[in-house]
C-alpha positions as CSV (number, residue, x, y, z in Angstrom):
1,M,30.0,128.2,83.6
2,T,33.4,130.0,83.2
3,V,35.8,130.3,86.1
4,P,37.1,133.9,86.6
5,A,40.7,134.5,85.5
6,S,41.6,135.7,89.0
7,A,40.6,132.3,90.5
8,V,42.6,130.4,87.9
9,D,45.6,132.6,88.5
10,A,45.3,132.1,92.3
11,T,45.1,128.3,91.9
12,R,48.1,128.4,89.6
13,R,50.1,130.5,92.1
14,T,49.1,128.1,94.9
15,R,50.2,125.1,93.0
16,L,53.6,126.7,92.2
17,A,54.0,127.5,95.9
18,N,53.2,123.9,96.8
19,E,55.9,122.8,94.3
20,R,58.4,125.2,95.9
21,T,57.5,123.9,99.3
22,F,58.0,120.3,98.1
23,L,61.4,121.2,96.8
24,A,62.3,122.8,100.1
25,W,61.4,119.6,101.9
26,W,63.7,117.7,99.6
27,R,66.6,120.2,99.9
28,T,66.3,119.8,103.7
29,A,66.2,116.0,103.4
30,L,69.3,116.0,101.2
31,G,71.1,118.3,103.7
32,V,70.3,115.9,106.5
33,E,71.4,112.9,104.5
34,G,74.7,114.7,103.8
35,L,75.1,115.4,107.5
36,A,74.3,111.7,108.2
37,L,77.0,110.6,105.9
38,A,79.6,113.0,107.4
39,T,78.6,112.1,110.9
40,G,78.3,108.3,110.5
41,K,81.0,107.6,108.0
42,L,83.6,110.4,107.7
43,V,83.9,111.5,111.3
44,P,84.6,107.9,112.6
45,E,87.4,107.6,110.0
46,V,89.3,110.5,111.4
47,T,88.5,110.0,115.1
48,D,90.9,108.1,117.4
49,G,88.3,107.5,120.1
50,T,85.1,105.6,120.2
51,K,83.4,105.4,116.8
52,W,80.0,103.8,117.5
53,P,78.2,106.9,118.8
54,Y,78.9,108.7,115.5
55,V,77.7,105.7,113.5
56,V,74.5,105.6,115.6
57,L,73.9,109.3,115.2
58,G,74.6,109.1,111.5
59,A,72.1,106.3,111.1
60,L,69.5,108.3,113.1
61,L,70.1,111.3,110.9
62,A,69.8,109.2,107.8
63,L,66.4,107.9,109.0
64,L,65.3,111.5,109.7
65,G,66.4,112.6,106.2
66,A,64.3,109.7,104.7
67,A,61.3,110.7,106.9
68,L,61.6,114.3,105.7
69,A,61.7,113.3,102.1
70,L,58.7,111.0,102.5
71,T,56.8,113.7,104.5
72,G,57.5,116.3,101.8
73,W,56.2,114.0,99.1
74,W,53.1,113.1,101.2
75,R,52.5,116.8,102.0
76,H,52.8,117.8,98.3
77,A,50.3,115.1,97.3
78,T,47.9,116.1,100.1
79,V,47.9,119.8,99.2
80,D,47.6,119.1,95.5
81,Q,44.5,116.9,96.2
82,A,43.0,119.5,98.5
83,L,43.5,122.2,95.8
84,S,41.6,120.0,93.3
85,G,38.7,119.7,95.7
86,G,38.7,123.2,97.1
87,E,39.6,122.0,100.6
88,E,42.2,123.0,103.1
89,A,45.1,120.6,103.7
90,T,46.1,120.8,107.4
91,P,49.0,118.6,108.5
92,P,48.2,116.2,111.3
93,G,49.6,117.2,114.7
94,W,51.3,113.8,115.2
95,L,53.4,114.3,112.1
96,I,54.7,117.7,113.2
97,A,55.3,116.4,116.7
98,T,57.1,113.3,115.4
99,L,59.4,115.1,113.1
100,G,60.1,117.9,115.6
101,G,60.8,115.3,118.3
102,A,63.2,113.3,116.0
103,L,65.0,116.5,115.1
104,G,65.2,117.5,118.8
105,V,66.5,114.1,119.9
106,T,69.2,114.0,117.2
107,G,70.2,117.5,118.1
108,L,70.6,116.6,121.7
109,L,72.6,113.5,120.8
110,L,74.8,115.5,118.6
111,A,75.4,118.1,121.3
112,A,76.1,115.4,123.9
113,L,78.5,113.8,121.5
114,L,80.3,117.0,120.8
115,L,80.6,117.8,124.5
116,V,81.9,114.3,125.5
117,T,84.5,113.9,122.7
């Protein structure tokens, strides 16, 4: 049985879209890692006041960046596997809630830190 050319082309486009999405996860993770370095290492060097809040926030951002990179890899693998089986790959709600909550908490901490110092 031959697969229609349109189905092959649609699968190819979907796989390429999955790859682009994976790279977007990694770009975001790298950006957060850069922010973590700037917040946790560079800012304390030029600050006269208390340094530990910046270090803690930098560490949290570094963990968030690592979580984003791992989630991007996991998501890419899940979608790729679903494409091979003709299934849908829906992300679990706990994952979206966890990443969203982590980003929200670090954003609030950064805002508080900026307002206090």
